[in-house]
py3Dmol code that shows the C-alpha trace and the ligand (Angstrom):
import py3Dmol

protein = """\
ATOM      1  CA  MET A   1       0.048   0.026  -0.026  1.00  0.00           C
ATOM      2  CA  LEU A   2       1.285   3.503  -0.966  1.00  0.00           C
ATOM      3  CA  TYR A   3       0.786   6.392   1.569  1.00  0.00           C
ATOM      4  CA  LYS A   4       0.441  10.244   1.548  1.00  0.00           C
ATOM      5  CA  GLU A   5       0.632  12.797   3.991  1.00  0.00           C
ATOM      6  CA  LEU A   6      -2.598  13.996   5.214  1.00  0.00           C
ATOM      7  CA  GLY A   7      -2.408  17.917   4.695  1.00  0.00           C
ATOM      8  CA  ARG A   8       0.513  19.334   6.485  1.00  0.00           C
ATOM      9  CA  THR A   9      -0.218  17.139   9.577  1.00  0.00           C
ATOM     10  CA  GLY A  10       2.583  14.527   9.264  1.00  0.00           C
ATOM     11  CA  GLU A  11       0.109  11.872   9.470  1.00  0.00           C
ATOM     12  CA  ARG A  12       0.392   9.012   6.885  1.00  0.00           C
ATOM     13  CA  VAL A  13      -2.733   8.028   5.186  1.00  0.00           C
ATOM     14  CA  SER A  14      -3.248   5.154   2.606  1.00  0.00           C
ATOM     15  CA  VAL A  15      -3.933   6.075  -1.062  1.00  0.00           C
ATOM     16  CA  VAL A  16      -7.218   3.869  -0.873  1.00  0.00           C
ATOM     17  CA  TRP A  17      -9.637   4.669   1.904  1.00  0.00           C
ATOM     18  CA  LEU A  18     -12.628   2.608   2.768  1.00  0.00           C
ATOM     19  CA  GLY A  19     -15.995   4.466   2.013  1.00  0.00           C
ATOM     20  CA  THR A  20     -19.024   3.322   3.945  1.00  0.00           C
ATOM     21  CA  TRP A  21     -22.043   5.150   2.407  1.00  0.00           C
ATOM     22  CA  GLN A  22     -23.003   1.615   1.605  1.00  0.00           C
ATOM     23  CA  PHE A  23     -23.315   0.624   5.313  1.00  0.00           C
ATOM     24  CA  GLY A  24     -26.945   0.534   6.522  1.00  0.00           C
ATOM     25  CA  SER A  25     -28.135   2.151   3.374  1.00  0.00           C
ATOM     26  CA  GLY A  26     -30.585  -1.134   3.020  1.00  0.00           C
ATOM     27  CA  SER A  27     -32.775  -1.746   0.111  1.00  0.00           C
ATOM     28  CA  TRP A  28     -33.319   1.961  -0.455  1.00  0.00           C
ATOM     29  CA  GLY A  29     -29.717   2.491  -1.663  1.00  0.00           C
ATOM     30  CA  PHE A  30     -27.174   0.084  -2.747  1.00  0.00           C
ATOM     31  CA  GLY A  31     -29.388  -3.127  -2.812  1.00  0.00           C
ATOM     32  CA  LYS A  32     -30.249  -5.986  -0.226  1.00  0.00           C
ATOM     33  CA  SER A  33     -27.335  -8.310  -0.887  1.00  0.00           C
ATOM     34  CA  TYR A  34     -25.400  -7.497   2.034  1.00  0.00           C
ATOM     35  CA  GLY A  35     -25.880  -6.759   5.825  1.00  0.00           C
ATOM     36  CA  GLU A  36     -23.918  -5.692   8.920  1.00  0.00           C
ATOM     37  CA  LYS A  37     -21.808  -8.895   8.789  1.00  0.00           C
ATOM     38  CA  GLU A  38     -20.645  -8.148   5.302  1.00  0.00           C
ATOM     39  CA  CYS A  39     -19.787  -4.594   6.287  1.00  0.00           C
ATOM     40  CA  LEU A  40     -17.682  -5.501   9.190  1.00  0.00           C
ATOM     41  CA  GLU A  41     -15.822  -7.825   7.198  1.00  0.00           C
ATOM     42  CA  ALA A  42     -15.243  -5.117   4.578  1.00  0.00           C
ATOM     43  CA  VAL A  43     -13.713  -3.019   7.192  1.00  0.00           C
ATOM     44  CA  TYR A  44     -11.387  -5.616   8.703  1.00  0.00           C
ATOM     45  CA  ALA A  45     -10.268  -6.709   5.289  1.00  0.00           C
ATOM     46  CA  SER A  46      -9.467  -3.191   4.220  1.00  0.00           C
ATOM     47  CA  VAL A  47      -7.471  -2.806   7.300  1.00  0.00           C
ATOM     48  CA  GLU A  48      -5.528  -5.993   6.958  1.00  0.00           C
ATOM     49  CA  ALA A  49      -4.619  -4.954   3.337  1.00  0.00           C
ATOM     50  CA  GLY A  50      -3.049  -1.618   4.737  1.00  0.00           C
ATOM     51  CA  VAL A  51      -6.052   0.908   4.297  1.00  0.00           C
ATOM     52  CA  ASN A  52      -5.825   3.101   7.408  1.00  0.00           C
ATOM     53  CA  VAL A  53      -8.708   5.478   7.064  1.00  0.00           C
ATOM     54  CA  ILE A  54     -12.616   4.737   7.228  1.00  0.00           C
ATOM     55  CA  ASP A  55     -14.965   7.361   5.968  1.00  0.00           C
ATOM     56  CA  THR A  56     -18.402   7.670   7.101  1.00  0.00           C
ATOM     57  CA  ALA A  57     -20.954  10.419   7.819  1.00  0.00           C
ATOM     58  CA  GLU A  58     -23.743  11.104  10.260  1.00  0.00           C
ATOM     59  CA  VAL A  59     -26.359  10.741   7.431  1.00  0.00           C
ATOM     60  CA  TYR A  60     -24.990   7.424   6.016  1.00  0.00           C
ATOM     61  CA  GLY A  61     -27.958   4.945   6.814  1.00  0.00           C
ATOM     62  CA  GLY A  62     -29.316   7.423   9.430  1.00  0.00           C
ATOM     63  CA  GLY A  63     -26.488   6.926  11.657  1.00  0.00           C
ATOM     64  CA  VAL A  64     -26.166   3.131  11.108  1.00  0.00           C
ATOM     65  CA  SER A  65     -22.841   3.349   9.213  1.00  0.00           C
ATOM     66  CA  GLU A  66     -21.088   5.078  12.074  1.00  0.00           C
ATOM     67  CA  LYS A  67     -22.370   2.543  14.495  1.00  0.00           C
ATOM     68  CA  ILE A  68     -20.884  -0.250  12.228  1.00  0.00           C
ATOM     69  CA  VAL A  69     -17.740   1.632  11.833  1.00  0.00           C
ATOM     70  CA  GLY A  70     -17.587   2.091  15.557  1.00  0.00           C
ATOM     71  CA  LYS A  71     -18.088  -1.710  16.215  1.00  0.00           C
ATOM     72  CA  ALA A  72     -15.138  -2.463  13.740  1.00  0.00           C
ATOM     73  CA  VAL A  73     -12.749  -0.028  15.346  1.00  0.00           C
ATOM     74  CA  LYS A  74     -13.463  -1.220  18.746  1.00  0.00           C
ATOM     75  CA  GLU A  75     -11.431  -4.288  17.578  1.00  0.00           C
ATOM     76  CA  LEU A  76      -8.884  -2.446  15.511  1.00  0.00           C
ATOM     77  CA  GLY A  77      -7.927   0.369  17.911  1.00  0.00           C
ATOM     78  CA  ASP A  78      -5.426   2.883  16.754  1.00  0.00           C
ATOM     79  CA  ARG A  79      -4.671   0.939  13.581  1.00  0.00           C
ATOM     80  CA  VAL A  80      -7.256   3.072  11.758  1.00  0.00           C
ATOM     81  CA  LEU A  81      -8.187   6.727  11.662  1.00  0.00           C
ATOM     82  CA  ILE A  82     -12.016   7.722  11.318  1.00  0.00           C
ATOM     83  CA  ALA A  83     -13.162  10.312   9.061  1.00  0.00           C
ATOM     84  CA  THR A  84     -16.857  11.335   9.557  1.00  0.00           C
ATOM     85  CA  LYS A  85     -18.979  14.330   8.319  1.00  0.00           C
ATOM     86  CA  VAL A  86     -21.394  16.657  10.021  1.00  0.00           C
ATOM     87  CA  ALA A  87     -24.617  17.291   7.693  1.00  0.00           C
ATOM     88  CA  PRO A  88     -25.379  20.616   6.170  1.00  0.00           C
ATOM     89  CA  HIS A  89     -28.464  21.121   8.343  1.00  0.00           C
ATOM     90  CA  HIS A  90     -26.279  21.018  11.510  1.00  0.00           C
ATOM     91  CA  LEU A  91     -23.882  23.810  10.669  1.00  0.00           C
ATOM     92  CA  THR A  92     -24.848  26.352  13.397  1.00  0.00           C
ATOM     93  CA  TYR A  93     -22.287  26.572  16.170  1.00  0.00           C
ATOM     94  CA  ASN A  94     -24.542  24.597  18.680  1.00  0.00           C
ATOM     95  CA  GLY A  95     -25.597  22.241  15.732  1.00  0.00           C
ATOM     96  CA  VAL A  96     -21.937  21.208  15.135  1.00  0.00           C
ATOM     97  CA  ILE A  97     -21.019  20.548  18.706  1.00  0.00           C
ATOM     98  CA  GLU A  98     -24.288  18.557  19.211  1.00  0.00           C
ATOM     99  CA  ALA A  99     -23.778  16.545  15.977  1.00  0.00           C
ATOM    100  CA  CYS A 100     -20.246  15.835  16.972  1.00  0.00           C
ATOM    101  CA  GLU A 101     -21.183  14.413  20.230  1.00  0.00           C
ATOM    102  CA  ARG A 102     -23.699  12.218  18.627  1.00  0.00           C
ATOM    103  CA  SER A 103     -21.304  10.938  16.125  1.00  0.00           C
ATOM    104  CA  LEU A 104     -18.850  10.196  18.896  1.00  0.00           C
ATOM    105  CA  ASN A 105     -21.500   8.234  20.712  1.00  0.00           C
ATOM    106  CA  ARG A 106     -22.366   6.095  17.779  1.00  0.00           C
ATOM    107  CA  LEU A 107     -18.618   5.628  16.899  1.00  0.00           C
ATOM    108  CA  GLY A 108     -17.921   4.803  20.510  1.00  0.00           C
ATOM    109  CA  VAL A 109     -14.636   6.868  20.505  1.00  0.00           C
ATOM    110  CA  LYS A 110     -13.445   9.830  22.314  1.00  0.00           C
ATOM    111  CA  THR A 111     -11.892  11.516  19.247  1.00  0.00           C
ATOM    112  CA  ILE A 112     -12.696  11.758  15.686  1.00  0.00           C
ATOM    113  CA  ASP A 113      -9.518  11.959  13.370  1.00  0.00           C
ATOM    114  CA  LEU A 114     -11.025  13.910  10.491  1.00  0.00           C
ATOM    115  CA  TYR A 115     -14.368  15.956  10.800  1.00  0.00           C
ATOM    116  CA  GLN A 116     -15.743  17.049   7.584  1.00  0.00           C
ATOM    117  CA  ILE A 117     -18.404  19.446   6.553  1.00  0.00           C
ATOM    118  CA  HIS A 118     -20.580  17.227   4.325  1.00  0.00           C
ATOM    119  CA  PHE A 119     -21.859  20.107   2.063  1.00  0.00           C
ATOM    120  CA  PRO A 120     -21.550  23.742   2.313  1.00  0.00           C
ATOM    121  CA  ASN A 121     -24.751  25.669   3.561  1.00  0.00           C
ATOM    122  CA  PRO A 122     -25.101  29.265   2.354  1.00  0.00           C
ATOM    123  CA  LEU A 123     -27.678  29.980   4.769  1.00  0.00           C
ATOM    124  CA  ILE A 124     -25.325  29.741   7.787  1.00  0.00           C
ATOM    125  CA  PRO A 125     -22.047  31.857   8.183  1.00  0.00           C
ATOM    126  CA  ILE A 126     -19.155  29.857   7.634  1.00  0.00           C
ATOM    127  CA  THR A 127     -17.336  31.703  10.333  1.00  0.00           C
ATOM    128  CA  GLN A 128     -19.978  30.276  12.955  1.00  0.00           C
ATOM    129  CA  THR A 129     -19.412  26.704  11.609  1.00  0.00           C
ATOM    130  CA  MET A 130     -15.656  27.060  11.817  1.00  0.00           C
ATOM    131  CA  ARG A 131     -15.650  28.554  15.396  1.00  0.00           C
ATOM    132  CA  ALA A 132     -17.332  25.358  16.445  1.00  0.00           C
ATOM    133  CA  MET A 133     -14.867  23.236  14.444  1.00  0.00           C
ATOM    134  CA  GLU A 134     -12.043  25.013  16.252  1.00  0.00           C
ATOM    135  CA  HIS A 135     -13.598  24.514  19.604  1.00  0.00           C
ATOM    136  CA  LEU A 136     -13.747  20.826  18.859  1.00  0.00           C
ATOM    137  CA  VAL A 137     -10.188  20.672  18.169  1.00  0.00           C
ATOM    138  CA  LYS A 138      -9.365  22.580  21.349  1.00  0.00           C
ATOM    139  CA  THR A 139     -11.423  20.286  23.391  1.00  0.00           C
ATOM    140  CA  GLY A 140      -9.944  17.195  21.795  1.00  0.00           C
ATOM    141  CA  LYS A 141     -13.185  15.876  20.283  1.00  0.00           C
ATOM    142  CA  ILE A 142     -11.667  16.034  16.820  1.00  0.00           C
ATOM    143  CA  ARG A 143      -8.108  16.137  15.547  1.00  0.00           C
ATOM    144  CA  TYR A 144      -8.342  17.586  11.982  1.00  0.00           C
ATOM    145  CA  ILE A 145     -10.852  19.788  10.123  1.00  0.00           C
ATOM    146  CA  GLY A 146     -11.904  18.716   6.508  1.00  0.00           C
ATOM    147  CA  VAL A 147     -14.673  20.037   4.048  1.00  0.00           C
ATOM    148  CA  SER A 148     -16.645  18.190   1.405  1.00  0.00           C
ATOM    149  CA  ASN A 149     -18.348  19.437  -1.908  1.00  0.00           C
ATOM    150  CA  PHE A 150     -16.788  22.907  -1.371  1.00  0.00           C
ATOM    151  CA  SER A 151     -15.920  24.960  -4.555  1.00  0.00           C
ATOM    152  CA  LEU A 152     -12.602  26.653  -4.730  1.00  0.00           C
ATOM    153  CA  GLY A 153     -14.179  30.030  -3.561  1.00  0.00           C
ATOM    154  CA  GLN A 154     -15.940  28.251  -0.737  1.00  0.00           C
ATOM    155  CA  LEU A 155     -12.924  26.454   0.208  1.00  0.00           C
ATOM    156  CA  ILE A 156     -10.904  29.746   0.402  1.00  0.00           C
ATOM    157  CA  LYS A 157     -13.702  31.466   2.543  1.00  0.00           C
ATOM    158  CA  ALA A 158     -13.629  28.453   4.914  1.00  0.00           C
ATOM    159  CA  ARG A 159      -9.997  28.853   5.407  1.00  0.00           C
ATOM    160  CA  GLN A 160     -10.131  32.473   5.891  1.00  0.00           C
ATOM    161  CA  ALA A 161     -12.796  31.778   8.783  1.00  0.00           C
ATOM    162  CA  LEU A 162     -10.372  29.684  10.678  1.00  0.00           C
ATOM    163  CA  LYS A 163      -8.109  31.401  13.302  1.00  0.00           C
ATOM    164  CA  SER A 164      -5.833  28.670  14.754  1.00  0.00           C
ATOM    165  CA  GLU A 165      -6.412  25.681  12.470  1.00  0.00           C
ATOM    166  CA  ASP A 166      -6.167  24.971   8.771  1.00  0.00           C
ATOM    167  CA  ILE A 167      -8.348  22.674   6.549  1.00  0.00           C
ATOM    168  CA  VAL A 168      -6.526  19.392   5.629  1.00  0.00           C
ATOM    169  CA  SER A 169      -8.791  18.054   2.921  1.00  0.00           C
ATOM    170  CA  ASN A 170     -11.853  18.740   0.529  1.00  0.00           C
ATOM    171  CA  GLN A 171     -13.798  15.374  -0.305  1.00  0.00           C
ATOM    172  CA  VAL A 172     -15.203  15.656  -3.836  1.00  0.00           C
ATOM    173  CA  ARG A 173     -16.449  13.545  -6.508  1.00  0.00           C
ATOM    174  CA  TYR A 174     -13.458  12.635  -8.909  1.00  0.00           C
ATOM    175  CA  ASN A 175     -13.027   9.781 -11.286  1.00  0.00           C
ATOM    176  CA  LEU A 176     -11.880   9.018 -14.779  1.00  0.00           C
ATOM    177  CA  LEU A 177     -15.458   9.989 -15.965  1.00  0.00           C
ATOM    178  CA  GLN A 178     -16.162  13.115 -13.810  1.00  0.00           C
ATOM    179  CA  ARG A 179     -13.002  15.377 -13.731  1.00  0.00           C
ATOM    180  CA  GLN A 180     -14.344  18.768 -12.692  1.00  0.00           C
ATOM    181  CA  PRO A 181     -11.854  19.117  -9.805  1.00  0.00           C
ATOM    182  CA  GLU A 182      -9.003  19.469 -12.167  1.00  0.00           C
ATOM    183  CA  ASN A 183     -10.293  22.869 -13.477  1.00  0.00           C
ATOM    184  CA  HIS A 184      -9.550  24.867 -10.354  1.00  0.00           C
ATOM    185  CA  LEU A 185      -9.522  22.910  -7.235  1.00  0.00           C
ATOM    186  CA  LEU A 186      -6.784  20.357  -7.728  1.00  0.00           C
ATOM    187  CA  PRO A 187      -4.054  22.949  -8.707  1.00  0.00           C
ATOM    188  CA  TYR A 188      -4.959  25.111  -5.615  1.00  0.00           C
ATOM    189  CA  CYS A 189      -4.988  22.219  -3.391  1.00  0.00           C
ATOM    190  CA  ILE A 190      -1.658  20.883  -4.648  1.00  0.00           C
ATOM    191  CA  ARG A 191      -0.154  24.196  -3.959  1.00  0.00           C
ATOM    192  CA  GLU A 192      -1.517  24.640  -0.528  1.00  0.00           C
ATOM    193  CA  LYS A 193      -1.124  20.938   0.593  1.00  0.00           C
ATOM    194  CA  ILE A 194      -4.746  20.188   0.948  1.00  0.00           C
ATOM    195  CA  ASN A 195      -5.792  16.736   0.090  1.00  0.00           C
ATOM    196  CA  ILE A 196      -8.368  15.950  -2.452  1.00  0.00           C
ATOM    197  CA  LEU A 197     -10.329  12.918  -1.162  1.00  0.00           C
ATOM    198  CA  ALA A 198     -11.839  11.556  -4.207  1.00  0.00           C
ATOM    199  CA  TYR A 199     -15.407   9.952  -3.685  1.00  0.00           C
ATOM    200  CA  SER A 200     -17.198   7.878  -6.238  1.00  0.00           C
ATOM    201  CA  PRO A 201     -13.573   6.874  -7.694  1.00  0.00           C
ATOM    202  CA  LEU A 202     -15.066   4.168  -9.265  1.00  0.00           C
ATOM    203  CA  ALA A 203     -18.173   6.168 -10.717  1.00  0.00           C
ATOM    204  CA  GLN A 204     -20.248   4.113  -8.212  1.00  0.00           C
ATOM    205  CA  GLY A 205     -19.012   0.725  -9.752  1.00  0.00           C
ATOM    206  CA  LEU A 206     -19.360   1.737 -13.487  1.00  0.00           C
ATOM    207  CA  LEU A 207     -15.352   1.814 -13.642  1.00  0.00           C
ATOM    208  CA  THR A 208     -15.106  -1.814 -12.593  1.00  0.00           C
ATOM    209  CA  GLY A 209     -16.372  -2.670 -15.973  1.00  0.00           C
ATOM    210  CA  LYS A 210     -19.296  -5.130 -14.648  1.00  0.00           C
ATOM    211  CA  TYR A 211     -21.999  -3.111 -15.819  1.00  0.00           C
ATOM    212  CA  THR A 212     -22.913  -2.700 -19.531  1.00  0.00           C
ATOM    213  CA  SER A 213     -25.626  -1.538 -21.739  1.00  0.00           C
ATOM    214  CA  THR A 214     -27.085  -5.066 -21.544  1.00  0.00           C
ATOM    215  CA  ASN A 215     -26.635  -5.308 -17.792  1.00  0.00           C
ATOM    216  CA  PRO A 216     -27.197  -2.237 -16.025  1.00  0.00           C
ATOM    217  CA  PRO A 217     -27.572  -1.829 -12.293  1.00  0.00           C
ATOM    218  CA  ARG A 218     -31.192  -1.682 -10.888  1.00  0.00           C
ATOM    219  CA  ASP A 219     -30.931   0.057  -7.708  1.00  0.00           C
ATOM    220  CA  ILE A 220     -32.267   3.596  -6.976  1.00  0.00           C
ATOM    221  CA  ILE A 221     -28.845   5.218  -6.392  1.00  0.00           C
ATOM    222  CA  ARG A 222     -27.581   4.439 -10.008  1.00  0.00           C
ATOM    223  CA  ARG A 223     -30.981   4.882 -11.606  1.00  0.00           C
ATOM    224  CA  ILE A 224     -30.593   8.616 -10.819  1.00  0.00           C
ATOM    225  CA  ASN A 225     -27.076   8.513 -11.966  1.00  0.00           C
ATOM    226  CA  PRO A 226     -26.718  10.196 -15.465  1.00  0.00           C
ATOM    227  CA  LEU A 227     -23.644   7.933 -16.234  1.00  0.00           C
ATOM    228  CA  TYR A 228     -25.822   4.939 -16.150  1.00  0.00           C
ATOM    229  CA  THR A 229     -27.793   5.436 -19.512  1.00  0.00           C
ATOM    230  CA  ARG A 230     -27.548   2.483 -21.980  1.00  0.00           C
ATOM    231  CA  ARG A 231     -26.031   5.084 -24.474  1.00  0.00           C
ATOM    232  CA  TYR A 232     -23.360   6.222 -22.189  1.00  0.00           C
ATOM    233  CA  LEU A 233     -22.538   2.644 -21.136  1.00  0.00           C
ATOM    234  CA  ARG A 234     -21.827   1.969 -24.688  1.00  0.00           C
ATOM    235  CA  ARG A 235     -19.733   5.070 -25.145  1.00  0.00           C
ATOM    236  CA  ILE A 236     -17.336   4.303 -22.373  1.00  0.00           C
ATOM    237  CA  GLU A 237     -16.385   0.897 -23.819  1.00  0.00           C
ATOM    238  CA  PRO A 238     -12.954   2.010 -25.571  1.00  0.00           C
ATOM    239  CA  LEU A 239     -12.008   3.395 -21.965  1.00  0.00           C
ATOM    240  CA  LEU A 240     -12.864   0.064 -20.237  1.00  0.00           C
ATOM    241  CA  THR A 241     -10.966  -1.768 -22.832  1.00  0.00           C
ATOM    242  CA  GLU A 242      -7.884   0.444 -22.251  1.00  0.00           C
ATOM    243  CA  LEU A 243      -8.239  -0.169 -18.373  1.00  0.00           C
ATOM    244  CA  ARG A 244      -8.659  -3.890 -19.089  1.00  0.00           C
ATOM    245  CA  ASN A 245      -5.283  -3.858 -21.022  1.00  0.00           C
ATOM    246  CA  LEU A 246      -3.441  -2.102 -18.310  1.00  0.00           C
ATOM    247  CA  GLY A 247      -5.032  -4.422 -15.738  1.00  0.00           C
ATOM    248  CA  GLU A 248      -3.314  -7.382 -17.800  1.00  0.00           C
ATOM    249  CA  LYS A 249      -0.006  -5.615 -17.364  1.00  0.00           C
ATOM    250  CA  TYR A 250      -0.284  -5.115 -13.676  1.00  0.00           C
ATOM    251  CA  GLY A 251      -2.240  -8.389 -13.013  1.00  0.00           C
ATOM    252  CA  ALA A 252      -5.019  -6.043 -11.790  1.00  0.00           C
ATOM    253  CA  SER A 253      -8.818  -5.492 -12.399  1.00  0.00           C
ATOM    254  CA  VAL A 254     -10.292  -2.657 -14.339  1.00  0.00           C
ATOM    255  CA  GLY A 255     -11.466  -1.129 -11.225  1.00  0.00           C
ATOM    256  CA  GLN A 256      -7.959  -1.321  -9.601  1.00  0.00           C
ATOM    257  CA  VAL A 257      -6.454   0.655 -12.422  1.00  0.00           C
ATOM    258  CA  ALA A 258      -9.359   3.114 -12.267  1.00  0.00           C
ATOM    259  CA  LEU A 259      -8.438   3.597  -8.639  1.00  0.00           C
ATOM    260  CA  ALA A 260      -4.698   3.962  -9.477  1.00  0.00           C
ATOM    261  CA  TRP A 261      -5.462   6.719 -11.991  1.00  0.00           C
ATOM    262  CA  VAL A 262      -7.192   8.810  -9.151  1.00  0.00           C
ATOM    263  CA  PHE A 263      -4.311   8.540  -6.692  1.00  0.00           C
ATOM    264  CA  ALA A 264      -1.691   8.935  -9.304  1.00  0.00           C
ATOM    265  CA  HIS A 265      -2.479  12.700  -8.964  1.00  0.00           C
ATOM    266  CA  GLU A 266      -0.498  14.665  -6.495  1.00  0.00           C
ATOM    267  CA  GLY A 267      -2.303  15.013  -3.202  1.00  0.00           C
ATOM    268  CA  CYS A 268      -5.370  12.721  -4.096  1.00  0.00           C
ATOM    269  CA  VAL A 269      -6.519   9.536  -2.346  1.00  0.00           C
ATOM    270  CA  ALA A 270      -9.412   7.358  -3.555  1.00  0.00           C
ATOM    271  CA  ILE A 271     -12.316   6.653  -1.147  1.00  0.00           C
ATOM    272  CA  ALA A 272     -13.670   3.448  -2.504  1.00  0.00           C
ATOM    273  CA  GLY A 273     -17.054   2.283  -1.184  1.00  0.00           C
ATOM    274  CA  ALA A 274     -17.332  -1.494  -0.538  1.00  0.00           C
ATOM    275  CA  LYS A 275     -20.378  -3.730   0.385  1.00  0.00           C
ATOM    276  CA  ASN A 276     -18.282  -6.860   1.426  1.00  0.00           C
ATOM    277  CA  ARG A 277     -14.792  -8.485   2.076  1.00  0.00           C
ATOM    278  CA  GLU A 278     -14.222  -9.317  -1.640  1.00  0.00           C
ATOM    279  CA  GLN A 279     -14.744  -5.795  -2.741  1.00  0.00           C
ATOM    280  CA  ALA A 280     -12.735  -4.277  -0.090  1.00  0.00           C
ATOM    281  CA  LEU A 281      -9.807  -6.425  -0.678  1.00  0.00           C
ATOM    282  CA  ASN A 282      -9.906  -5.835  -4.361  1.00  0.00           C
ATOM    283  CA  ASN A 283     -10.043  -2.078  -3.918  1.00  0.00           C
ATOM    284  CA  ALA A 284      -7.131  -2.095  -1.244  1.00  0.00           C
ATOM    285  CA  ALA A 285      -4.968  -4.067  -3.484  1.00  0.00           C
ATOM    286  CA  ALA A 286      -4.978  -1.188  -5.989  1.00  0.00           C
ATOM    287  CA  GLY A 287      -2.802   0.694  -3.601  1.00  0.00           C
ATOM    288  CA  ASN A 288       0.263  -0.652  -4.817  1.00  0.00           C
ATOM    289  CA  ILE A 289      -0.232   0.245  -8.483  1.00  0.00           C
ATOM    290  CA  GLN A 290       1.870   3.033 -10.013  1.00  0.00           C
ATOM    291  CA  LEU A 291       0.890   4.100 -13.515  1.00  0.00           C
ATOM    292  CA  THR A 292       3.450   5.581 -15.754  1.00  0.00           C
ATOM    293  CA  SER A 293       2.955   8.930 -17.320  1.00  0.00           C
ATOM    294  CA  ASP A 294       2.507   7.475 -20.745  1.00  0.00           C
ATOM    295  CA  GLU A 295      -0.235   5.299 -19.290  1.00  0.00           C
ATOM    296  CA  MET A 296      -1.707   8.289 -17.681  1.00  0.00           C
ATOM    297  CA  GLU A 297      -1.863  10.252 -20.680  1.00  0.00           C
ATOM    298  CA  LYS A 298      -3.370   7.537 -22.650  1.00  0.00           C
ATOM    299  CA  LEU A 299      -6.192   7.131 -20.055  1.00  0.00           C
ATOM    300  CA  ASN A 300      -6.663  10.908 -19.928  1.00  0.00           C
ATOM    301  CA  LYS A 301      -7.132  11.180 -23.756  1.00  0.00           C
ATOM    302  CA  LEU A 302      -9.791   8.385 -23.794  1.00  0.00           C
ATOM    303  CA  SER A 303     -11.381   9.826 -20.791  1.00  0.00           C
ATOM    304  CA  MET A 304     -11.829  13.181 -22.554  1.00  0.00           C
ATOM    305  CA  GLN A 305     -13.303  11.631 -25.403  1.00  0.00           C
ATOM    306  CA  THR A 306     -16.092  10.034 -23.213  1.00  0.00           C
ATOM    307  CA  ARG A 307     -16.936  13.011 -21.082  1.00  0.00           C
ATOM    308  CA  PRO A 308     -20.814  12.786 -20.161  1.00  0.00           C
ATOM    309  CA  GLY A 309     -22.873  15.593 -21.643  1.00  0.00           C
ATOM    310  CA  ALA A 310     -26.287  16.916 -21.577  1.00  0.00           C
ATOM    311  CA  MET A 311     -27.746  13.940 -23.351  1.00  0.00           C
ATOM    312  CA  GLU A 312     -26.735  11.669 -20.382  1.00  0.00           C
ATOM    313  CA  ILE A 313     -28.765  13.964 -17.948  1.00  0.00           C
ATOM    314  CA  ILE A 314     -31.827  14.162 -20.262  1.00  0.00           C
ATOM    315  CA  GLN A 315     -31.980  10.403 -20.652  1.00  0.00           C
ATOM    316  CA  THR A 316     -31.779   9.914 -16.973  1.00  0.00           C
ATOM    317  CA  ILE A 317     -35.260  11.713 -16.393  1.00  0.00           C
ATOM    318  CA  PRO A 318     -37.369   8.680 -17.569  1.00  0.00           C
ATOM    319  CA  ARG A 319     -35.238   6.304 -15.506  1.00  0.00           C
ATOM    320  CA  ILE A 320     -35.786   8.519 -12.348  1.00  0.00           C
ATOM    321  CA  LEU A 321     -39.515   8.278 -13.082  1.00  0.00           C
ATOM    322  CA  GLY A 322     -39.418   4.556 -13.203  1.00  0.00           C
ATOM    323  CA  PHE A 323     -39.943   4.083 -17.099  1.00  0.00           C
TER     324      PHE A 323
END
"""
ligand_1 = """\
48
NAP
N -18.742 13.436 0.506
C -19.918 13.102 -0.228
O -20.713 13.941 -0.578
C -19.965 11.750 -0.846
C -20.625 11.302 -1.924
C -20.634 10.128 -2.377
C -19.672 9.088 -1.740
N -18.994 9.473 -0.658
C -18.017 8.745 -0.119
O -17.098 7.993 -0.943
C -17.388 6.501 -0.935
C -17.130 6.022 -2.249
O -18.106 6.465 -3.095
P -19.439 5.709 -3.862
O -19.870 4.771 -2.803
O -20.290 6.698 -4.345
O -18.799 5.252 -5.175
P -17.718 4.128 -5.620
O -16.553 3.914 -4.666
O -17.095 4.719 -6.907
O -18.423 2.872 -5.924
C -18.810 1.942 -5.035
C -19.690 0.920 -5.613
O -18.881 0.169 -6.577
C -19.182 -1.186 -6.378
N -17.888 -1.802 -6.076
C -16.778 -1.255 -5.204
N -15.745 -2.118 -5.142
C -16.071 -3.041 -6.152
C -15.089 -4.054 -6.604
N -13.870 -4.186 -6.113
N -15.623 -4.730 -7.613
C -16.953 -4.566 -8.081
N -17.698 -3.608 -7.694
C -17.281 -2.849 -6.703
C -20.032 -1.458 -5.359
O -21.340 -1.482 -5.682
P -22.281 -2.699 -6.337
O -21.682 -3.937 -5.787
O -23.595 -2.602 -6.096
O -21.976 -2.705 -7.785
C -19.987 -0.161 -4.461
O -21.078 0.025 -3.763
C -18.767 6.398 -0.190
O -18.820 5.195 0.481
C -18.658 7.456 0.706
O -17.860 7.220 1.918
C -19.081 10.913 -0.271
"""
view = py3Dmol.view(width=600, height=400)
view.addModel(protein, "pdb")
view.setStyle({"model": 0}, {"cartoon": {"style": "trace"}})
view.addModel(ligand_1, "xyz")
view.setStyle({"model": 1}, {"stick": {}})
view.zoomTo()
view.show()
């Protein structure tokens, strides 16, 4: 497993993290094929394979995800760091303090390693939220402050609102098909040593190559994802073929190469969601792959040719409505 520094903290974090949005999401989210047992096994397998950060959030599974992560870390102790998130409707001063207390209880720990603002909330002044975050650091409830889904402008304002701490990371969607962070965010974050924590690095499973135009996923989460139209599933086939070719060279799967593309970028780590031990092990094993600059260039070229457009969004509407 390769490791990178978290912000300027001196903390070493694995290039692949385990994402747990899937935990406790039940039939509403990612399907019914797994439960708490499989989720716990996913955590243990990840940590055995060198993953040292688990990402969760107070809203995942209505708190169930944090509870499962808490059960697992009881066994694992300080081998693993916990990253969780405060929801955008809890960003007043008291809201943050109380939400953090509830997360600590569900997780069964005294300190959260990385506490992130899940989404910005334009109705609540960021200065108020950040005052609460700094209070949590001072009182030892959290160690590091992160944000998520913040634009460059929002990130700069959030940093300016802090007096004694700095932001160590911004968690945003980033994968071979969705590369928006490259425009402004990534260059700034590299310069300022703020990590980009890439969520949906497998485009919710699409970049594992297992879904095709004749075998689309059926669950609600992906039904509303514009990448899962039959037309788009056909369009990305050349990119999947190249991922497969590179996989053969590295003895790796399509998804592992897609993850390696993410963390090949300076300052980036991939938060890969998993529902069971097998997926978790497979994702963690990607953490050893180092793609060459020629391979990156080839993948970048193919990915630019397959950028999703307005057509994908329009074609998602009937699928959201259940047609
Ligand atoms: N901050 C935010 O707003 C935000 C938003 C989204 C996600 N996140 C975080 O990022 C994490 C990852 O994002 P994500 O879950 O959206 O997408 P992802 O990691 O790109 O995809 C996860 C899905 O891909 C499939 N999969 C994973 N590993 C696989 C493997 N090795 N082989 C085959 N299939 C595999 C699984 O679904 P199937 O088995 O059903 O195909 C899994 O649920 C989340 O768990 C969460 O922690 C954060």
